[in-house]
C-alpha positions, 0 to 999 in steps of 0.5 A: 204451576206445571212445567212452566216452573221448569222453563226458566231454568232452561230458557237462558239458552235462547240469549246465547245466539244474540250474545255471540252476534251482538259482539260483531254487529252492535256498538259495544256500549249497546251490547254491554247494556243489552247483554247485562240487562238480559243476563240479569233478568234470566238469572233472577227468573231461573233462581226465583223459580229455583227457590219455588222448588226448594220451597215445595221440596223443603215441605217434604223433609220430616222435621221441617219448620214449614207449616204442615200443610205445605206438604198436603197432596194439593200442593205437591200436585202443583209441581211435577215430579216434586219427590225428585226435583224438590231435594235436588233443587235445594242442593242446587240452590245452595250451590248457587248461593255459595258461588254468588256469595264467593264472587261477591266476596272476592270483588269486595276484597279485590277492591280493598286490597287495590285500595290499600295498595295505592299511594295515598296521593293522585295526580290529575284525573284521579291518575296514580303512577306506580313505581313497579318493573311489571308493566300494567294498568287497570281502573279502580272504581271509587267507593262513597266519598272517594273518587275512581282512580286510574293506576298505571305502572311506570313500566307500562308507561315507559313502553308507550309514546305520549299518544299511546299514553293518552289513549291508555289513560282514556281507556281506563277513564272509560271504564270508570265513567261507564261503570263498567265493573258493575256490568261485569259484576252483575253478569258474573253473578248471572253466570254463577246463578245459571251456567247457561249465561256463561257466554254472555259473561264472556261477551260482556267482558269483551264488549266493555274492553271495546266500549272503552276502546271506542271512548279512547278513540274519540278522546284522542281522535285517532283509532290507530293510536289507540289500536297501537296502545292496545297491542303494545300494552298487551304485548309488554304485559304478557307474561307479567305477574301483575299486582296479584288480585288487581289484575282483575281490573286489568283483563285485556280481553281478545287483543287481535279482535280488538286491534282489528275492530279499532282498524275499522270504521266505528260501528253504529250506535243505534239498536234499530234497524238491526245490522243484520238479519242474523242479529235481529233474528237472534234478538227476537228469540233472546226477547221472547225467551226472556219475556217468556221466562219472566211471565213464567216465573211470575205465574209460577210465583202467584200459583204457588203462593196461592196454593200455600195460602189456601193450605196454611192452617188458620 
């Protein structure tokens, strides 16, 4: 395997320039899908290589259940610095699994609490208006046999006029139809698996909001109306306690940047040609880094499997 097994652990750094530039130069729909795919691939590759280090490191521990041949010098020679990196990888992988498990658990708990807190009936289009003095709105993804719901408090509706209410509902409906919760979840898990991917998680959280803003602007036919609704909703919601864990579905994002983007013309939807030379270069670096991570993790996996197969007593 050589040092190639370590490359996927640091190659996520190659995606950071693209994460920043994609927010400004790509259509938010394209940016969300691209960054989520890149982040997921890089996280899977780094976790796989971490697991390979754990296999070699565990084989050195006394009393382990692995075959004795897996601790032979030929196996250890395949991994540089195995005496140090093996035990460290065991602890790191344990932290990654606990962090990802905690993220999944919080996600499930939030959806369950949100579902239980809703009234049994919803209005047209799955809209649920909740009597509350706290201004908030969020999109609750559906489950099997249950459609997604758009939840808005009466306090927030009272703050907006009819056009702005339409923009708000269209924004939350875009979250449901685009499956934005899936993109957010996979990038959260990716950031838990590799901290170098934290900027991608932040970028996707912003681009999903921008994606919903653009869809709402198309639905109501006015970018300015959506910008006004976003600004007023953020202004009145500031400092509001919200419905506990349900705030996870109502992250407003950097409101001034969203409003400024809505006051500009709609960004182009195509990925090619690149909107700027810097974005093209950053995309090339990220592509090379992602491909190198995938090849390195695959090569390390195949090499280790062959070595362990040869070292396993028949």
